[in-house]
N, C-alpha and C positions, 0 to 999 in steps of 0.2 A: 503494500499499499505505499502511496505518496505522503508526504509531508503536508500537502496541500489540505487547509481545513476545509470541510464540507461548505460552510458559509463563506467561502473565499469572495464571493460576489459582495456582500454586505460590507466586507472588510476593505474593498478596493476602491479607492476614491480617484477617479478618473480626473477630476478637475485638478485635484492637488499633484497628481503625477505629470499632468499635463504643463502646470505651474512650474513646477520643479525643472522639467526638461527645458521648459524655454527659460527660466533663468539660466541654467547651465550653458545652452546655447550662445545667450548674451554675454555672458562671463567669457566663453571661449572666445566669441568674436572680438571681444574687448582685449582680451589677452594676446589675440593674433594680430590686431591693428597696434598694439603697444611693441609686439617684436618687430613688425616692419618699421616702425619708427626708429626703434634701435638701430635696425640693420641699415636704415638709410643713415644714420648718423655716424655710424661707424666707417661707412663708404666715404662719407664727407671728411671726417678725421684723415682717412687713409689718404685722400687726395691733397688735404691742406698739409700732408707731411710732407709731401713731396713738392709741393707749388712753393714754399719759402725757400728753400735752397734753391730751386729753379731761378727763381726771382733775384736772389743775391747773385747767381752766376751772370745773367743777363746784365744786371747792374755793374757789376765789377768789368764785365767785357765793355760795357756801353762807356764806363768811366776811362777805360785803358784806350779806347778808340778815340774819345773825346781830347784825352791828354796827348796821343799821338798827333791829331790833327792839329791841335794848338802847336807843338814842337815843330811840326813841318811847316805850318804858317810863319811861325818866328824866324826858323831858318831860310825863308823865301822861298820854298819850293811850290 
């Protein structure tokens, strides 16, 4: 014999079960959206991690080119 009581229909509250399922689905959707935001933020930080050194290199190269142009101008070339 199974462990299901004979009056199981009276003990089953479908509205409560549906409400619980809806709450769990809403919580899952909220956590999924939060995870997406964290992933997007991690990608942004990964991109920013490489952006600063690249800007520094471009700035240094631009400064060196400017200095070389200035020196060439002073020397009369």
